[in-house]
Each structure stands twice: as structure tokens, then as C-alpha cells.
C-alpha positions in Angstrom: 70.8 -1.3 29.0 68.7 -4.5 29.5 66.1 -2.8 31.7 64.7 -0.4 29.1 64.6 -3.2 26.5 62.6 -5.6 28.7 60.1 -3.0 29.9 57.8 -3.3 26.8 57.8 -7.1 27.0 56.9 -7.0 30.7 54.1 -4.5 30.1 52.6 -6.7 27.3 52.8 -9.7 29.5 51.0 -7.9 32.3 48.4 -6.7 29.8 47.7 -10.3 28.6 47.4 -11.5 32.2 44.9 -8.7 32.9 42.9 -9.7 29.8 42.8 -13.3 30.8 41.7 -12.5 34.4 39.0 -10.2 33.1 37.6 -12.8 30.8 37.7 -15.5 33.4 36.0 -13.3 35.9 33.4 -12.4 33.4 32.6 -16.0 32.6 32.4 -16.9 36.3 30.1 -14.0 37.1 27.9 -14.8 34.0 27.6 -18.4 35.0 26.7 -17.5 38.5 24.1 -15.0 37.3 22.5 -17.2 34.5 23.5 -20.7 35.4 24.0 -21.5 31.7 25.9 -24.7 31.3 27.6 -23.5 28.1 28.8 -19.9 27.9 30.1 -20.6 24.4 26.8 -21.9 22.9 26.2 -18.8 20.8 23.0 -19.8 18.9 21.7 -16.3 18.1 21.6 -14.3 14.9 24.2 -11.5 14.9 21.9 -9.4 12.7 18.6 -9.2 14.6 16.6 -6.8 12.4 15.5 -8.2 9.1 13.9 -6.6 6.0 10.2 -7.3 5.7 8.7 -9.3 2.8 5.3 -7.8 3.4 3.6 -5.8 0.6 3.0 -2.1 0.9 5.1 -1.7 4.0 8.4 -0.1 5.1 11.9 -1.4 5.1 11.7 -3.7 8.2 8.4 -2.3 9.5 5.1 -3.9 8.5 2.2 -1.6 7.6 -1.6 -2.2 8.1 -2.8 -1.5 4.5 -4.0 -4.8 2.8 -3.3 -5.4 -0.9 -6.0 -6.6 -3.3 -6.7 -10.3 -3.0 -4.4 -12.3 -5.3 -1.6 -9.7 -5.4 1.9 -10.9 -4.7 5.4 -9.5 -4.2 8.7 -11.3 -4.7 12.1 -9.8 -4.1 15.8 -10.6 -4.0 17.5 -8.5 -1.4 21.2 -8.2 -0.5 22.1 -7.0 3.0 25.6 -6.0 3.9 26.5 -5.3 7.6 29.8 -4.0 8.9 31.2 -4.5 12.5 28.4 -6.6 13.9 30.2 -8.4 16.8 33.0 -6.7 18.6 35.5 -7.8 21.3 35.9 -5.3 24.2 37.9 -5.2 27.4 36.3 -2.5 29.6 36.4 0.7 27.6 38.9 -0.6 25.1 37.7 -2.1 21.9 40.2 -4.9 20.8 38.6 -5.3 17.4 35.6 -7.0 15.5 35.1 -10.7 15.8 32.8 -10.5 12.8 33.9 -7.5 10.8 31.3 -8.0 8.0 28.5 -10.2 6.7 26.7 -10.2 3.4 23.3 -11.9 3.4 20.9 -12.7 0.5 17.2 -12.9 1.2 14.5 -14.4 -1.0 11.3 -12.7 0.0 7.8 -13.5 -1.1 4.3 -12.3 0.0 0.8 -13.2 -1.2 -2.6 -11.7 -0.3 -4.6 -14.8 0.3 -7.7 -13.1 1.7 -8.9 -9.5 2.3 -7.8 -9.9 5.9 -4.8 -12.2 5.5 -1.4 -12.0 3.9 1.2 -14.9 3.9 4.9 -14.0 3.6 8.2 -15.9 3.8 11.9 -14.9 4.0 14.6 -17.5 3.1 18.0 -16.0 4.1 21.4 -17.2 3.0 24.7 -15.8 4.2 26.9 -15.4 1.1 30.0 -14.2 2.9 30.9 -13.7 6.5 34.2 -12.4 7.8 35.7 -13.6 11.1 38.6 -12.5 13.3 38.4 -14.8 16.3 42.2 -14.9 16.4 41.8 -11.6 18.3 40.4 -13.6 21.3 43.0 -16.3 21.0 45.8 -13.7 20.8 44.4 -11.7 23.7 44.3 -14.9 25.9 47.4 -16.4 24.4 45.3 -19.6 24.3 45.1 -21.2 20.8 42.7 -23.9 22.0 40.3 -21.6 23.9 36.8 -23.1 23.2 35.1 -19.7 22.9 37.5 -18.7 20.1 36.5 -21.3 17.5 36.0 -19.9 14.1 32.6 -19.5 12.3 31.4 -20.6 8.9 31.9 -18.1 6.1 28.6 -18.9 4.5 25.4 -20.9 5.2 21.6 -20.9 5.4 19.9 -18.6 7.9 16.7 -19.1 9.9 13.6 -19.4 7.7 11.1 -16.7 8.6 7.3 -17.2 8.3 5.3 -13.9 8.6 1.5 -14.2 8.4 -0.2 -10.8 8.7 -3.9 -10.4 9.8 -5.5 -7.1 9.0 -7.8 -5.8 11.8 -8.6 -2.3 10.7 -8.1 -1.0 7.1 -6.6 2.6 7.2 -8.6 3.4 4.1 -11.8 3.0 6.1 -10.7 3.9 9.7 -8.6 6.8 11.1 -5.9 4.3 12.2 -5.0 1.0 10.5 -4.1 -2.1 12.6 -2.6 -5.4 11.7 -1.2 -8.3 13.7 2.0 -10.0 12.5 2.9 -13.4 13.8 6.5 -13.9 12.8 8.0 -17.3 13.4 11.7 -18.1 12.8 12.6 -21.8 12.3 16.1 -22.8 13.5 17.5 -23.7 10.0 20.6 -21.6 10.4 24.0 -22.5 12.0 23.6 -21.1 15.5 27.3 -21.7 16.3 28.2 -19.3 13.4 25.7 -16.7 14.6 23.4 -17.4 11.6 20.4 -18.5 13.6 18.7 -19.3 16.9 19.0 -22.4 19.1 15.2 -23.0 19.0 12.1 -21.7 17.3 11.7 -17.9 17.8 8.2 -16.4 17.9 7.9 -12.6 17.5 4.3 -11.4 17.4 3.8 -7.6 16.9 1.1 -5.1 16.3 1.4 -2.8 13.2 -0.2 0.6 13.4 -0.6 2.9 10.4 -1.9 6.5 9.9 -1.9 8.5 6.7 -1.6 12.3 6.3 -1.9 12.9 2.5 1.2 11.6 0.9 2.8 10.6 4.2 2.2 7.3 5.9 3.3 6.8 9.5 4.1 3.3 10.6 4.6 1.8 14.1 5.4 -1.7 15.2 5.4 -2.9 18.8 6.0 -6.5 19.9 7.9 -9.2 21.8 10.5 -11.8 20.8 10.1 -15.1 22.6 13.3 -17.0 22.3 15.5 -19.6 24.1 18.2 -18.0 26.2 21.6 -17.8 24.4 25.0 -16.6 25.5 28.5 -16.0 24.1 31.1 -15.0 26.7 29.4 -12.2 28.7 26.8 -11.4 26.0 23.3 -12.6 26.9 20.5 -12.7 24.3 17.0 -13.5 25.7 13.4 -12.5 25.4 13.1 -8.9 24.1 10.6 -6.1 23.8 10.7 -4.6 20.3 9.7 -1.2 19.1 9.9 0.4 15.6 8.6 3.6 14.0 9.0 5.2 10.6 7.4 7.0 7.7 6.8 6.4 4.0 6.5 9.5 1.8 5.1 9.4 -1.8 7.2 11.5 -4.1 6.6 12.8 -7.7 7.6 10.6 -10.5 11.1 11.1 -11.9 10.9 10.6 -15.7 10.5 6.9 -16.3 10.7 6.2 -12.6 7.2 5.9 -11.1 5.8 5.2 -7.7 8.8 6.9 -6.1 8.9 6.7 -2.3 11.3 7.8 0.5 11.4 5.7 3.7 12.9 6.3 7.1 12.8 4.0 10.1 14.1 3.4 13.6 14.3 0.0 15.4 14.9 -0.8 19.0 14.8 -3.9 21.1 15.6 -4.3 24.8 15.9 -7.4 27.1 12.7 -8.3 28.9 14.7 -9.1 32.1 16.3 -5.6 32.3 14.6 -3.2 29.9 16.6 -0.2 28.8 19.3 -1.0 31.3 22.6 0.8 31.5 24.3 -0.8 34.5 24.6 -4.2 32.7 24.9 -2.8 29.2 28.0 -4.9 28.5 26.0 -8.1 28.9 22.4 -7.2 28.2 22.4 -5.2 25.0 19.7 -2.9 23.7 20.1 -3.0 19.9 19.2 0.3 18.2 19.5 1.3 14.6 18.2 3.8 12.0 17.6 3.3 8.3 16.7 5.5 5.4 15.9 4.4 1.8 14.2 5.0 -1.5 12.2 2.8 -3.8 10.7 3.1 -7.2 9.1 1.1 -10.0 11.4 0.7 -12.9 9.2 -0.8 -15.6 6.0 -2.8 -15.4 6.1 -5.0 -12.4 9.8 -4.5 -11.7 11.0 -2.2 -8.9 14.2 -1.3 -7.1 14.9 -0.4 -3.4 18.1 1.0 -1.8 18.6 1.4 1.9 21.4 2.6 4.1 21.6 2.6 7.9 23.8 2.2 11.0 23.5 1.4 14.7 22.8 4.2 17.1 25.6 4.4 19.7 29.2 5.5 20.2 30.7 2.1 19.3 29.6 -0.7 17.0 28.7 -4.2 18.1 25.7 -6.5 18.4 22.6 -4.8 17.1 24.5 -1.6 16.4 26.4 -2.2 13.2 28.9 0.5 12.0 27.2 0.6 8.5 24.5 -1.2 6.7 23.3 -1.2 3.0 20.5 -3.1 1.4 19.7 -3.4 -2.3 16.5 -5.2 -3.5 15.1 -6.1 -6.9 11.4 -6.7 -6.6 8.6 -8.1 -8.8 5.0 -7.3 -8.0 2.0 -8.9 -9.7 -1.6 -7.9 -9.6 -4.4 -10.5 -9.6 -6.3 -10.9 -12.9 -9.8 -9.5 -12.6 -11.4 -9.7 -16.1 -14.7 -8.0 -15.1 -13.2 -5.4 -12.8 -15.4 -6.1 -9.9 -12.6 -6.5 -7.3 -12.9 -10.3 -7.1 -9.9 -11.9 -8.8 -10.7 -14.5 -11.5 -9.1 -17.2 -9.4 -12.1 -16.8 -6.9 -14.7 -15.3 -9.2 -17.5 -17.7 -10.0 -18.6 -15.4 -12.8 -15.4 -13.9 -14.2 -17.1 -12.1 -17.1 -20.0 -10.6 -15.0 -19.5 -7.9 -12.4 -20.5 -8.5 -8.9 -23.3 -6.1 -7.8 -21.7 -4.9 -4.5 -24.7 -4.6 -2.2 -23.6 -6.4 1.0 -25.3 -9.6 -0.2 -23.0 -12.5 -1.2 -20.4 -10.0 -2.6 -17.4 -12.4 -2.3 -18.4 -14.9 -5.1 -18.1 -12.4 -7.9 -21.5 -13.0 -9.3 -24.3 -10.5 -9.6 -27.4 -11.2 -7.5 -30.3 -9.4 -9.2 -32.9 -10.7 -6.7 -31.4 -10.8 -3.2 -34.5 -11.8 -1.4 -35.6 -14.3 -4.1 -39.2 -13.0 -4.3 -39.2 -12.8 -8.1 -38.9 -9.0 -8.2 -35.6 -7.7 -9.5 -33.6 -5.6 -7.0 -33.7 -2.6 -9.3 -37.6 -2.6 -9.1 -37.9 -4.1 -5.6 -38.8 -1.5 -3.0 -37.7 -4.0 -0.3 -34.8 -5.9 -1.9 -33.9 -7.7 1.4 -37.5 -8.6 2.3 -39.6 -11.0 0.1 -42.9 -9.7 -1.0 -45.5 -10.1 -3.8 -44.9 -8.5 -7.2 -48.1 -6.4 -6.9 -46.7 -4.9 -3.7 -43.4 -4.1 -5.5 -41.5 -6.8 -3.6 -42.5 -5.6 -0.1 -44.5 -7.3 2.5 -47.9 -5.7 2.2 -48.0 -4.3 5.8 -44.5 -2.8 5.7 -44.3 1.0 6.3 -40.6 1.8 6.7 -40.9 5.6 7.2 -44.0 5.3 9.4 -46.1 7.8 7.5 -49.1 5.6 7.4 -48.7 4.7 3.7 -47.5 1.1 3.0 -44.2 0.9 1.1 -45.9 -0.7 -1.8 -47.9 2.5 -2.3 -45.3 4.9 -1.0 -43.3 6.7 -3.7 -40.8 7.7 -1.0 -40.8 4.6 1.4 -37.7 5.9 3.3 -39.0 9.4 3.9 -42.3 10.3 5.5 -44.7 12.5 3.5 -48.4 13.3 3.1 -50.7 11.0 1.3 -51.6 13.7 -1.3 -48.0 13.7 -2.4 -47.8 9.9 -2.5 -45.9 9.7 0.7 -43.1 12.0 -0.3 -41.8 15.1 1.5 -41.8 18.6 0.0 -38.7 20.2 1.5 -39.0 23.5 -0.3 -42.8 23.9 0.0 -43.3 24.4 -3.8 -46.0 21.6 -4.0 -43.7 19.4 -6.0 -42.8 16.3 -4.0 -39.1 15.7 -3.6 -39.1 12.5 -5.7 -40.3 14.6 -8.7 -38.6 17.9 -7.8 -35.4 18.4 -9.8 -34.5 21.2 -7.3 -35.8 19.9 -4.0 -34.0 22.6 -2.0 -35.1 25.5 -4.2 -38.7 26.9 -4.6 -39.9 26.7 -8.1 -43.1 26.3 -10.0 -44.5 22.8 -10.9 -44.4 23.5 -14.6 -40.6 23.9 -14.3 -40.3 20.7 -12.3 -39.8 22.6 -9.1 -36.8 24.6 -10.2 -36.5 28.4 -10.5 -36.3 29.6 -14.1 -33.1 31.6 -13.7 -30.9 29.0 -12.1 -27.7 28.2 -14.1 -27.2 24.7 -15.5 -24.7 22.3 -13.8 -25.2 19.2 -16.0 -24.7 19.5 -19.8 -25.1 16.8 -22.4 -22.5 17.0 -25.1 -21.8 14.8 -28.1 -19.5 12.4 -26.3 -20.2 12.9 -22.6 -22.4 14.2 -19.9 -20.4 17.1 -18.5 -20.9 18.2 -14.9 -19.8 21.6 -13.7 -18.0 20.5 -10.6 -16.7 17.3 -9.1 -18.1 14.3 -7.3 -16.6 14.4 -3.8 -15.6 11.4 -1.7 -14.3 10.8 1.8 -10.5 11.1 1.9 -8.9 7.8 0.7 -12.3 6.1 0.4 -15.1 5.3 -2.1 -17.8 6.8 0.1 -19.6 9.7 -1.7 -20.0 12.8 0.3 -23.5 14.0 1.0 -23.0 17.3 -0.7 -22.5 15.5 -4.0 -25.8 13.7 -3.9 -27.6 16.7 -5.5 -25.3 16.7 -8.5 -25.6 13.0 -9.0 -29.4 13.3 -8.7 -29.3 15.8 -11.5 -27.3 13.3 -13.7 -29.9 10.7 -12.9 -32.6 13.1 -13.9 -31.0 13.7 -17.3 -30.7 9.9 -17.9 -34.3 9.3 -16.9 -35.6 12.0 -19.3 -33.4 10.6 -22.1 -33.8 6.8 -22.2 -31.9 6.6 -25.5 -28.8 8.3 -24.0 -25.9 6.0 -23.5 -24.7 3.5 -22.5 -22.6 5.7 -20.1 -19.1 4.8 -19.0 -18.4 6.2 -15.5 -14.7 6.9 -15.3 -12.8 7.3 -12.0 -9.5 9.3 -12.0 -7.0 10.2 -9.3 -3.9 12.4 -8.9 -0.4 10.8 -8.7 -0.1 10.8 -4.9 0.4 7.2 -3.7 1.3 4.0 -5.4 -0.1 3.2 -8.9 -1.9 0.0 -7.8 -3.5 1.8 -4.8 -4.8 4.7 -7.0 -6.1 2.3 -9.7 -8.0 0.3 -7.0 -9.4 3.5 -5.4 -10.5 5.0 -8.8 -12.3 1.6 -9.6 -14.1 1.6 -6.3 -15.2 5.3 -6.7 -16.5 4.8 -10.2 -18.4 1.8 -9.1 -19.9 3.7 -6.1 -21.2 6.4 -8.5 -22.7 3.6 -10.7 -24.4 2.0 -7.7 -25.8 5.4 -6.6 -27.3 6.0 -10.1 -28.8 2.5 -10.0 -30.4 3.3 -6.6 -32.0 6.3 -8.3 -33.8 4.1 -10.8 -31.3 4.1 -13.7 -31.2 0.7 -15.5 -27.8 -1.0 -14.6 -27.5 -2.1 -18.3 -27.1 1.5 -19.3 -24.1 2.0 -17.0 -20.5 0.8 -16.9 -17.7 1.8 -14.6 -13.9 1.8 -14.9 -11.1 3.3 -12.9 -8.0 4.7 -14.6 -6.0 5.7 -11.5 -3.4 8.3 -12.3 -2.9 7.4 -15.9 -5.0 10.2 -17.5 -4.3 13.6 -15.9 -6.0 16.7 -17.3 -3.7 19.1 -15.3 -0.2 19.2 -13.8 0.2 17.1 -10.7 2.9 19.5 -9.5 0.4 21.9 -7.9 -2.4 21.4 -5.4 -4.9 22.8 -7.8 -3.8 20.6 -10.6 -4.0 17.5 -8.4 -7.5 18.6 -7.4 -8.6 18.8 -11.0 -7.2 15.3 -11.7 -9.3 13.8 -8.8 -12.5 13.5 -10.8 -15.4 11.4 -12.1 -16.4 11.7 -15.7 -19.4 10.4 -17.7 -18.5 9.2 -21.2 -21.2 8.4 -23.8 -20.4 5.1 -25.5 -23.1 6.1 -28.0 -25.4 9.1 -27.9 -29.0 9.2 -29.1 -30.3 12.4 -27.6 -33.7 13.0 -29.2 -34.5 16.3 -27.4 -32.1 18.5 -25.6 -32.7 18.0 -21.9 -33.4 21.0 -19.7 -30.3 21.1 -17.6 -30.8 21.1 -13.8 -29.4 23.9 -11.7 -28.3 24.0 -8.1 -26.4 26.8 -6.5 -25.0 24.5 -3.9 -23.7 22.0 -6.4 -20.2 20.6 -5.6 -17.4 22.1 -7.5 -19.4 25.3 -8.3 -17.7 28.6 -7.6 -17.0 28.8 -3.9 -17.5 25.1 -3.4 -13.8 24.3 -2.9 -11.4 21.8 -4.5 -12.2 18.2 -4.0 -9.8 16.1 -1.9 -8.9 12.5 -2.4 
């Protein structure tokens, strides 16, 4: 009778002996392989992937799109992870040494310079579970040094994340930014809340946009001091991340709605993507999906869920993860709307005349070359010259047509002397600078236009209406060449009616993208149109520009056609004193005319 009763006890004793032998052998082999004096030092963070504090980025991925200077983002984020450090014996999982951890992160980011953002993450572990008695029970050794318990709460490692923008995705096909993350050892390393020494993790952020979809990629390296717990080694790592941010339609009062998906992977530098030593040299891998929205004004909310990728949970492959963040975003005050925040604007009530000359101080520079001839009248605004030579050096001949710029009505285009140095593209004996239809043959008495051409610019009581749209390069404020003719016609109307205006040039967008991004884009596009009209001789005092972003749609944003209609530039008359109705200027190739196609943002 006693034999069968003792058998379970003997089997359990043998099992405990086997566990002890396995752990001892593991420690001996790990010490031989790494020569670490303390296999119980721990001193690494059990949650390696952190949410990013950066503006206009992913969940933990940084993007390459800079925010306007002076913009800031603050957030309080709660991060709950389940099963983040497990105890295994061969193929058998004995349980979780750390079954859960709840962290709180205070995140902040500030755009200090067009090419530099500063960000910080202050983490604090609110509650951490621990079951190190599993190890003590498995070894039947209450005083085993590697089984000491961890703190249930405490400060984590402070993270500093400067981000330098190398290529703006709004101006280049691919955006690039360099992130120089530094983690200071302020956390309790013995409780798996931080590192033993300073950790440096530089990485390159890559971004590419396809309409409402932004693709993000991060690749980098973690330089850290070697750390170990039992047979788990944590050392220098190669890091890789990829994801996408998708702009979604507004949902009632919820605006700037976005969906986000990401994947993060890191692997030991000493044995990348290893499998033979996977029990000791881990390759953390996890996926996350989330959604974010603006609630009201500057307040927003983000929700993310994720889990580690693998059959079993453990370090870097948690069983489940959920993050909830409340954010507050501020936009820099810019009283004159010139893109230079008041904090850096030397002339906060006067708009900067963006002309690649001292544009960062926020003050207009009416005479760049200081020759006493205002830029609007200066034929050579970057070269000093006498007033009688219209601001140009007397011997300057830019277009090489033999006519000095001071006497050349078209100094940038070669033309015959009898036409004052201007070309005549359509051969109708009306020089292009006076020809209101330079691509169409028309009699001089009709200003070079055919009599039967339809009008594309109409003056109404409250606006100058254009039949079509001003086209820009996608995501930029660069006017497309095919819209020059239409803008030239607007300039012609303004020249013939000096009492018309002032004119408010309004920029509008559809609802694809964040509200702040669209407002900035519409401001820059409206300003680009203003600068073009000024370059055509229109007095700057007659023009004003303002962007309204997505706030004033004229059609539904639910269809492609409706969004195309909402991407527009309008010319509002602040006051109208039209003395004689202008003869409207035709142009069969005018942008937006039938067959011209819908404009794209």
C-alpha cells in the first residue's frame, strides 16, 4: 500500500532536483560564455519599447514631418503590459515572474527650430506584480539570491529624444529625420525598471506619404551596458520598426481621426535573429494598432492595443498590451500669419515678405539690396543699382538679348528691340508682357486675344471669380506651371482696375490630414499666390492672404470630386470700386476648364 502512496512524492522530488540542476548548469554555462561577475544583476527594463512623445508621429515610431516652430505636445499616457518576464524550464513554462506592470508616462515635445524638436519622457511605474516565489519554490531555496522580489512601484529611466529633420516630406519624395534617444539610469534596475548605465539609441526615421496614408520606418541601434538575469542576456541591439498612419473622416464632433498600425523588432548585435540561443539572447518582437482623435480644441485622446509576436509570452513579447493617452497640443501664436511665431518675430504685426532674404526674422524687407529702389519696382532686387536704371547695374543684361535690363521690359526673356526686349510667342505683334493671351493669336486692338474666347476671370460684387482652380504640387505650396496663365489673367484684371480691392486671397483644403497641417498648407498656398501677383506688378498693399484649412468646405468631403472642389483658392473683395467692367481674359487651356481635370492637394 505504501509504494503507490510514495510514488508522487518521489516524482516531485526528482522534478525539483532536475530543475535545480538545470538552473545551476545554465548559470555555469552563462558565466563561462559571458564572464559576467553577477548573473543576478538584472539592470534592464522589462518593457523595451516605449511610446514616442514626438509630434505628428506614430505610437512608438517617430515620423519625419516637422511641426511649425513653437508648437508643442504634452500627454499623459498609461501603459499596461501583461506577462512580461516568464520562468521556463526547457519547453515548460513554470509561470510569470512579472505577470503585469502599469506605467504612467509624462510626455512632452516642443518644436524649437524648423529642423529641431526636443522631447522628453518621464516614466513612473504605478503598479508592478511579482511572483518570484515560483523560482524559490522550483529550487526549494528560500534564500536563492536570484529570487529576490522587486519593487511594486518606482521611477523609470528618463528619456531625452531630440529629433533633427533632414528632409521635409512636404518638399521631398521621402522625409528623413535623425532621432538621438538617450535614457538616463534613473530607474531601479534591480526591479527591471531601468538600465545599469546610460543607454544611447540613435535611429533614422523615414516617411513617405500616399494621399491620406503615411508610411513610417525607423532603423537604429541601442548601445547599452551588458545586463543579465539568470540565463537571459540583454546587450547592444539592432532595432527596426515599420508602420502606417491613415487619416480617416471626421466622426461627428471627433476630428483629426487617425488609425495607426506598427511593428517593432530588436535583435542582439552579437547574434542577430538567432534561433539556436533563443533562450538566452532574445529577439523582442511586437505589433500594435491604435486610433487617435481630437476631442475639443487642443485636447485629444489615443487608444492602442498590442501583443508580442510569438508562441509564448516573455521579455519583449508581452501577452497583451494596452495604452491610453490624453494629449494637449498647442500651436504657436502668429499674429500676422507669416509663419514666424510671435516669440521669434521681430515685427509681430507685419508680415514677412518671403523672398529668400532674411525670412527668419519675421520682418518685411522692402529693399533687399539696399539701393533705395523698392523690391516691387526693382528690376534687380538682389543687385544694387541706380534708380534711373530701375535698380539694376547699368551694364546688366540678364537674358542676353543685347538690351540692358534697365531698358528691357522683359529682362528675363530675350526679345527684339522693337518689342522692348520682350518675346512674341504667338506672333501676333503684341509682346508677351502686354499680350493678355500670349499663347493665342489675336489682334493688337483686342490686347492680343481672339474675340470669341470665353471669359475665365469674372469680377463680381464681392469677389474675383475664376473659372477653375489654382493648382499646386501635391502637399506643397509650389504653384504648377499650368496655373500661371490663370493667375496672369487675375493680375491683368487688377492692373486695369486700380480701385479694385483690397483683395483677400483665401486658401482652402479638403479634410484629408490633420487640422494643423491643412491650416499651415492653406496659409502657405494663399501666400504663394499673393507673392506671384506681386511679382506681376500688383501693389502688395492691395493684397492680403489667409488660409482657412478645412474649415470652409463648399462640397462634401466624402467623395473625390467634393474634396477636389474644396481644394481651392478664392479672391474676396474687401471693398469693390470697379469703375468700368473689365474685359475678361480668355484662355482655352486655363486650369480647371472643362477637360482640365480636378486639382489635387
